[in-house]
N, C-alpha and C positions, 0 to 999 in steps of 0.2 A: 601399413597404412600408406597409401600413396598421397601425392600432393592434392589431387582432386578431392579425395575424401576429407583431407585436413581442411581444405578451403570450404567445403560444404559444411563441415562441423563448426568451423569458426563463424560462418555466416548464420547458421541456425542458432547457436548459443548466444551470439551477439544480439539477437532479437528478443532475448528474455526480458530485458528492461521494458520493451514495448508491450510484451504479452502479459506481464504480471498485472498491470492496471486493468487490462481487459478481463482477466480472470477475477479480479477483485470486484469489478462492477457486476459480473454475472453472479458471483457468490452472494454479494450484498442483496441483489434483487430477489434471488431465490430464497435466501434465509429470512429476509424481511417479510416476504409473503407467507412463508411457512410459520414464522414466529407470530404473525398476526392471526393466522388461523388457529394456532395452538395456544398462545398465551394472551391474546388480546391486543388491542391497538396501542395501549400505553407502552407495553414492552416492545412492540414492533417499532413504535416511534422512537423510543430510546435507542433501539438497535440501529435504526436508520441514521440517527444522529451520530452514533458512535462510528458507523461505517463512513459517513461523510467526513468526520474528523480524521479518521484513520487514513482515508484516501488522500485528503489534503496533506496530512502529515507525511505520508509516503512521497507524495509529489514534491513537497518542499524539502524533504530530506534528500531526495535525488538531486535537487537543484543545489543544495548546500554542499553535498559531496562533490558535485561537478565543479562548483566554484572553488572549493578547496584544492581539487586536483589541478584546475587551471592555474591557481595561484602557486602551487608547488612546482608545476612544470614551467612556470614563467611564460605562459602563453601571452599573446598580444592583448587579449581582453582580460583585464584585471579588475576584479571587484574589490571594494574597500573591505577591510577586515571588520569594521563596525557593521556593515550591511550583512555580512555573512553571519556574524555572531548574533545580530538582532533577529534575523530570520530563524536561526537555530533556537533561540530562547522564546520567541513569540509563539512557536508551536505549542510549547508546554503551557504557556499562559492561556492560550485559547482552549486547550483541553481542560484545564482546571476551571475556566469560566463556564464552559458548556456543562461540565459535571455538576458544578454548583447550581446552574440554572435548572437543569433537569431534576436534580435532587430536591430543590425547593418547590418545584411544581408537582412532581410525582415520584416518590421514592421507589416505586415499582419499576419505573422506567430506567432507573440507575443500573439495574442488572442488565438490561438490554444495552445500555450505553457501554458498560464494561465489556460485554460480549462483542459488540461492534468494533471496539478498539483492537480486537484481534484479527481484523480483516486482512491485514498484510500477511499474517501467518498463513491464512487460508489461501490467499493468492499465490504465495511462494510454494505452498504444498501442491497446489494444482499445477504450477509450472514444473515442479520436480517430477510429478507423475507424468506430465506430458513429455518431458525430456526423456524419462525412462522408457515410455512407450515408443517414442521416435527412435531411440537408440536400439531397442530390441527389434522393432518392426522394420526399420530402414537401415540399420547398421551405421548410424551416425555416432 
């Protein structure tokens, strides 16, 4: 493997953090629509809420990990430890609150909510498939 191929590979793989949220949005839209057609609007609404929570959770988790990495490497921009911990814990509180709200309105929507919370798994699986395709097709 020469230097040019290594640089191309590093550039490609470093873009995964930007591609995963895009995959998550596409998967959420497609599965919400198909869930609406197959199971009805209540389950689809629960699924859309679960997807929104999962997307926010993924975004906030990315920010928390970045803040922890900045703090560990002693970069110039340092966030307070309380702010990092608060953002880490508030994610779970919001998920519990949304689950309770959806369960109290429509228990059937709770299944959709739980399924929607797995959106990051689908986004990461799409990214893994895309990386495999690129590695085989273009030799990255």
